[in-house]
C-alpha positions, -999 to +999 in steps of 0.1 A: +055+377-247+083+400-236+103+414-264+136+432-255+152+430-289+180+455-293+175+470-258+209+477-242+211+462-207+239+467-182+240+441-155+262+445-124+272+414-105+269+394-137+296+369-129+274+347-108+240+341-092+211+364-100+232+386-122+243+358-144+208+344-147+194+378-156+221+383-183+212+350-199+175+356-197+177+391-211+200+379-239+176+352-249+149+379-253+171+397-278+187+423-255+223+436-261+239+427-227+268+444-210+282+421-183+299+438-153+316+421-124+350+417-107+358+382-119+370+386-154+374+349-162+338+342-153+325+372-173+344+360-204+331+324-199+295+338-196+300+360-227+312+331-248+281+311-237+257+340-245+274+347-279+263+312-291+228+326-295+232+364-292+264+380-306+256+413-290+274+408-257+301+428-240+321+418-209+336+446-189+355+437-157+343+462-132+345+469-095+312+485-091+322+500-057+346+523-076+333+554-094+360+554-121+353+517-129+315+524-131+320+554-154+343+533-176+316+506-177+290+529-190+314+546-214+321+512-230+285+503-231+276+535-250+307+532-271+297+497-283+259+501-285+252+539-285+230+541-254+218+523-222+181+513-220+182+491-189+202+487-157+200+457-135+217+462-101+225+428-088+259+432-072+261+426-035+274+405-007+261+391+026+275+389+062+262+367+090+277+380+122+266+394+156+270+431+161+298+427+187+318+406+162+314+428+131+347+446+123+345+482+109+361+469+077+334+443+073+308+469+078+322+491+051+326+462+027+289+452+031+278+488+026+300+493-004+289+461-021+252+465-015+246+502-014+275+520-031+272+498-062+235+507-065+241+544-061+271+546-086+255+524-113+220+541-110+236+575-111+255+568-143+224+551-159+202+581-151+227+606-164+230+586-197+193+580-201+184+616-194+212+629-216+199+609-246+162+611-237+160+573-233+128+562-216+147+534-198+144+512-168+164+506-136+158+474-117+175+467-084+177+433-067+171+441-031+163+416-004+135+408+020+162+420+045+155+454+031+119+452+045+125+432+077+154+427+101+167+396+119+195+389+144+230+383+132+225+402+099+226+438+111+251+450+085+233+433+057+199+444+068+211+480+073+226+480+037+194+466+022+172+490+041+193+518+027+189+504-008+151+504-003+151+541+007+174+551-021+153+533-047+121+550-034+137+584-039+151+574-073+117+563-085+102+597-079+131+615-097+133+590-126+096+592-134+100+629-143+122+617-172+100+588-183+124+563-166+108+534-148+123+521-115+116+488-097+130+470-067+127+432-061+127+418-026+134+381-028+137+357+001+166+332+001+181+324-033+205+296-042+236+317-047+271+322-033+255+341-004+254+308+015+289+296+005+303+302+040+274+288+060+283+258+082+248+245+076+233+256+043+195+256+037+182+227+017+175+233-020+138+231-015+140+261+008+157+283-018+146+301-049+166+296-080+184+325-097+162+318-127+131+326-107+144+361-100+156+365-136+121+357-148+108+387-128+135+409-140+127+402-177+090+409-170+098+442-153+122+452-181+095+445-207+070+467-189+040+445-198+016+445-168+002+411-176+038+396-178+047+412-145+016+399-128+022+364-142+059+364-130+049+377-096+021+351-092+043+323-103+071+332-078+050+343-049+044+308-038+082+303-038+086+333-015+098+360-038+083+393-030+083+418-059+069+452-052+071+468-086+078+505-087+086+508-050 
């Protein structure tokens, strides 16, 4: 049984999809959750929902591609709860387009949403954890696109491959300070990623956000048996979780 009671968790991309599911799952395990995302109304709605069973919830509207916003997010988290124990990087966006059709602006938007957010949030988390000698945990939701590449997803695959490389380096730096780092590589998940698809995959071809949240909770708890159980349960549903990558 994973117990995260009174652990302070910052979740980027918490307004929908995997981030929202992770926030709800962590809060149910007793964590103090700090919700970050650009859509303030959705964050407030999620906070009200969580506060029905866990009053230790803070919503901070945040554009995680902006350094000042991310610094303010962590300042407010520490101001309310005193420290940060856990970061879940789940912000991101997709793009389905052939290389000749990708605009330079689209390229930068995909890189910013998927890579810059991970860098900025992880940097702040490491600084705060090291400064307060917190043996914390950083979990990044990557993608199977960070391990393999396919046509018409060049920008997204490039961003997720960069996230994979960044997290590998972060892991080696973080372990010197007793900070754990994990990356999750799920296949297709039923989120807003597919909102603009002319033909969406059927539901039975998709993972649920709660599937990924279950893995995040196990990794946050650090129990090898819980991690193994979560990975085994989700492997048959095509979620690949390489812990500590």
